[in-house]
N, C-alpha and C positions, 0 to 999 in steps of 0.2 A: 593474179593467182600466185605468181612467184613471190610477190610481196607478202601475201598472207602466209605462205609456207615459211618464208624467212622470219616473219614475226613469231610464228609458232615455235620454230626451232630456237629462236633467241629466248623466248619465254621459258621453254623447256630447260635450256641450259642455265638460265638465270635461277629457276626454281631449285635445280640441283646444287648449283654453285652457292646459293644463299642458305639453303636448308641443311646441306651436308655438314658444313663447319659448325653450325649451331647444334645439330643432332649429335655429331661427333661420336659415332658408334664405337670407335676405338676406346673411348673413355668408359663405355658401358661394359666392355669385355672383362676388366678386372672385377667389377661388381658381379657380373654374371658368373664368373668362376668362384668368387668368394661365397656366393649364396648357394652354391650347389656342391657342398662337400660330400664325397662318397657317391656322387652320381656317375653312371657310366656314360659312354659317348652317345649312345642312341637316345638316352633320356635327356641329355643336355641339348641335343639337336632338336628333339621334339619341343623342348622348352623354348629354344631359339625361334622356332616356327610360330609358337603361340605369342611370344613377345612381339614379334614383327607384325603379326596379324592384328594384334591389339593396337600397336602403334599406328599402323595404317588406318585402322578403323577410327581412331581418335582424330587423326589429322584430316581424314576425309570428312568426318562429321563437322569439324570446325570449318573446313573449306565450304561446305554446303550450307551450314546453319549456324556458324559461329557467332555472327553478329546478333542474330535473333536470340540465341541462348544467353549471350552475355547481357543483352538489353533486358530480356525477360526476367532474369534472375538478379539483375543489377550487380553483376560480377565484373571486376576489372582484371586486366592482365597483372596488375600489381598484386591483387588478391590471390590469383592463381600462383604467382611466383612465391609468395609467402607460404601458402598452403603446401606447395611442392617442397619448399625448404624444410618445413616442419616434418613432412613425411620422411625426407632423407635423413634428418637428424635422428629420428627414431631408429631407422635402419642402421645408421652409423654407430649409435650407442650399443645396439644389439651385437654388432660385429666386434666392437671393442671389448665387450664383456663376455664374449664367447670363451668357453673354457673346455679343455680336454680332461680335467680332473673329475670325471664322472665315470660311473660304471655302465653307462649306456652304450650298447653296441653301435658301431658306426652304421650298420645296416638300418638300425632303428632310427637313428638321427636322419639318415638319408630319406627314409620313408616318411618321416614327419615333415621334412622339408618339401617333399613332393606333394604332400597333401595340402600345403599352403599354396595359394595361388600367387606366387611371387612373379608370375609372368606379367600380370597387369600392374601391380604395385609392388616394388618400385621400379621394375625393369622397363616396362612399356611407358608408364607415366609415374614419375616425371623424368626418368632417365633419358629415354629416346624422344617421346612426344611430350616434352616439358613446356614450360611457359615460353621459352625462347622459340621453340619450333612452332608452337601455336600462334605466337605473335607474328612470326614470319608468314605463315599461311594466311592469317587474317589481313595483314597489310598488303599481300600480293593480290588477294581477291578484291579487296576494297579499292585498289588502284586500277582495276580492270575497267575499260570503257564499257558503257551499257550496251552499245550496239554489237559488241563482240563478246559479251559476258559468257555465254554458254561455251563458245570455243575456247576462251581463255581458261575457264574452269576445268574443262576437259584436259587441256594441256598441262595445267598446274597439277591436276590429279595424276597424270602420267609421270610428271616429274617427282611427285611425292612417292609414287609406287617404286620408281627407279631408285630413289634414295633409300627407301626401306629395304629394297633388295640388297643394296650395298651393305646395309646394317646387318641383314641376315647372314650374308657371306662372312662378315667380320665375326659374328657370334659363332657361326659354324666352325670357323677356323680356330677360334679359342677353344671350343669343345673338342676339336680334333687333337690339339697339341697340349692340352692341360696335363696330360699324363707325364709330361717331361718334368713336372714339379713334384717333389716328394711331399709327404704330409707335413713335415716340419716347415718346409718352405711355404706351403699353402696356409698354415696357421699364422705364420708371421705376416704373410701377404694379406690375410684377412684383417688382421689388427691394423696394419698400416693403411689399408683401404678404408677401414672404419674411421680412423682418425681423419683421413683426407676428405671422406664424405661429410663428416661433421663440419669441417672447415668450409667446404663448398656450400653446404646447406645454410650455414650462418651467413655466408655471402649472399645467397639467394634471398634470405629474409631481410638482410640489410638493404639490398638493392630494391626489393619490393617496397619497403618502408620509405626509402629515399624517393623513389619514383612517385609513390602515393602523396607524399608531402609536397613534392615539386608540382604535381598536377592538380592539387586541391587548393581551392581558394577559400581560406578560412576567414570568411566574412570580409573579403576584400583586403585583408591584411597583407 
C-alpha cells in the first residue's frame, strides 16, 4: 500500500514537474494582457477562468482519448505543432499591425474583443495546451503500465488540474496588476509581444517540419 501511494505521489509530482515548464503560464501572461486592451479586472479574471477551463478540457481529452483521435484522423504531433505555429503567426501579425490612429472609442474596441472567443484560440490552445503540453500528456499515459492504467490516468489528471490551477493563478495575478501599465506602455508592449510571438511561431513551424522530416521514411532514403 505504501509503495502504491509513493508511486502515485511520484507520478503526480512528475506530471506537474514535466508539464509546468512546457505550459509555462508566465509566458502566456503578456499575450493575455496584450489581447485584452480596455478590459476591466473582472472581465480579465472571467476570461482567465475560461482559458484555464478550456486548457484543462483539451489536456484531459487527449489524456483519455488522444491516441485514438490522432490515429483516427491520422494527425501527428508535428502537424499539431505546425498548425499551432500558423495560428500564433496570425495573432502576432494582428498585434504588430494594431494602430491607435482610428476614431473608434476604446470601449467599442474592448467590446469587440470580448465578442471574440480569444479564450480558446490563441490563449488556451496553442498557448497553454499547445503541442508540447499535449505531447507530454500523450507520452505519460502511453508509458503507464496496463495493470495500473486507471489509477495512473487519475493521478495524471490530478497533476494536470493542479498545473492548470497554477496557470489560472498566474493569469489572475496579471489581470490584477495590469493597471500599473499606462496605455502607451501597453501599446508598445503589444507590438513587442507581437514580434516575439511571430518569432516563436516560426520556430514552432520549423520544429514541426524538422521533426516530420526526421520521423518520415521517404521511400527508405
